N, C-alpha and C positions, 0 to 999 in steps of 0.2 A: 499821460501829460495832455490835456485835450486843448487844442487850438481854434482859433477862426479864424478863418481866410475868408477874403470877400474881394473877388477880381472885381474892377470896376472895368464896362465896355470902353474902348475908344471911339470916337465918332466915325459915322460913317463906315462902321466894321461889320454890319450885320450879315451881309453875304457871307463873309470869311466866317464865321462864328456860326452860321448854319451849313457852312460847307464841313465844318469839324462835328459836328454834333455827334456822328457815331463815335468819331477818335475820343471826343469828351466822354461820353457814356463808358467807353470802354475802358476808359483811364479810370475812371470814378468806381466804376465796377471792380476794379482791383483793389482799392479800400473798402468795401462794402462791409466788413467786420469791422471798420473800424469808424464808419462814418455814424453821427449823431443826429446832424441833418443836413440838407440840402437842397440847393433852389433857387432858380433863377429871380433877378427883379427887374422889374418893369417902370418905365416912365409913368407919367400920372394918367394915359392912357390906358393904364392896364395891358397894354398889347406891347410895347416895343421895349424888347429886352434892354437892361442896363446894366448886367452885373450878373454875378454867380456867386454865391453864399455855399460855403462847406465848413461843416464846425465837425473835425474829427478830432481821435484818440489814439496819439502818436507818443517815438518814443522819448523822443524830446527837440527840442528846437531846429536842428540840424534835419531830422528828417521831416519836420512839417517844412522846412523852407522847400528840400526838397518835393513834396509833394505838391505848394505853390507853386513852384515857378519849373517843376517838370512839365505841369498840364497841357495839352497839345495848343488850346488855346492862348494860352500865354507864350508858350513856343511860338506861335506863328503871329502874332502880333496884334490881337482881338482887342487884349485889355491895354488901358492905359497906365493902371496902375496894381496894385495889391496891397491891402491889410491886410497881414498876417499878426495877430496877436495869441500869446496864451489866454486859456478862457476858465469858467469853473463852471461844472454843470449842473447849479442850484435843483433840478428839477429832479436828477437823476434818473432820467430817461432819455429815450431819443425820438425823434419827431414820431417815428411808427407806432410809439405808445401813446400817442397824444390822445385822450378819450374822444375829441372833437371829430374825429377824422381827417380823411385828407382834401376834401374837396368842399365841404359845407363852411360856407360865408367868405368873409373878406379876410387874407392875407397881408399882413406885413412886416418887413425888416425895421428895428427900431433901433437906430447905433446910436448913443449916448457918446461925443468925444468928453473925456473928463476935463475938471479943471479945479483943482485943488485937491480937498479931502475927499475919500473914497463914499461912495452914495449909493442909496438902492443895491445893496450887498445881496441881500436875502430876497429881494422881488417884492411886488405889490401881494398885498394880504390876500386881495381875491386873485386866484391862479389857475383860474378855469380855464381861463382862455387861452394860457401860455403856450407855446408849442415848444421852444427853446427858451433860459434864460441864464445870463450870466454876465459878474464881471468881466472886462480887458486886462488883461495883466502885464505886466512886462516879462521877456523872456525868463529869470529867474522866478518870476509868481509873486513877489514880493511888493511891488507897487502897481497902483489900480491908475487903469489910465482910462477907462470908461464901462461902458455896460453894453451888450448886445442882447435885444431879444428877438424872436418871433413872435407872433399873437396873431389871434384872430378877433376881429373887431368889425365894427361896420361903417368907420371909415378911418382915416389918416390921423383926424384929430384926437380918435378915441385911443388909436394905436400908441400914439405920443404921451398919451395920460399913463402909459407904465410908469415912465421916468421923471422925476421929482425936475421940473424944467428948470429952476436956478442953479442946479449944481453942475450944470454943463455947460462948456464953452458952445456946443453945438448940436442939436439933436435932429438927424436925419430920420426919415421916413420912406420908405421902398416899397410899393406894392412889391408881392412875395407870393409864390407858390410851390408847394412840395415837388422837389426835382426825382432825377432819374427816370428812367425806361416808360414811355407812355405806353 
């Protein structure tokens, strides 16, 4: 089962986040074989961290909760909240298999929170710029709750356009970069 996990930073937690960086990476390294995508999000300035995205393939919701809430930054109070949802990997690949590479162009997390009927299940027809894409689902995988995408785009507006705007209660766009050890 695939899960989307987004830890959102608590205000004024940057120093603590930086102190725990090696612990965070070591923790995530333990899930290397299960990792579909990972990486930090940033504020509009592209510099200040605002969160951490992890898409993982784990046995069940209990294992996903253990992954999300056992993370050292979460345990130490770096994050204000955690969005954890079942997810379906519609591209069938990891971020490391993205043909566009890990550094060229601007990268974004596009998060559409559902409102009513399921939308954008298969993704846009033009998928060359998609790094990861899939619906957010209930724990049992039967109810559509939104869509999460990692995309390469020239700007936030272009990134946002991968989702159908009137089908979501809200669409968030965050600067994002490939994660892992540098």
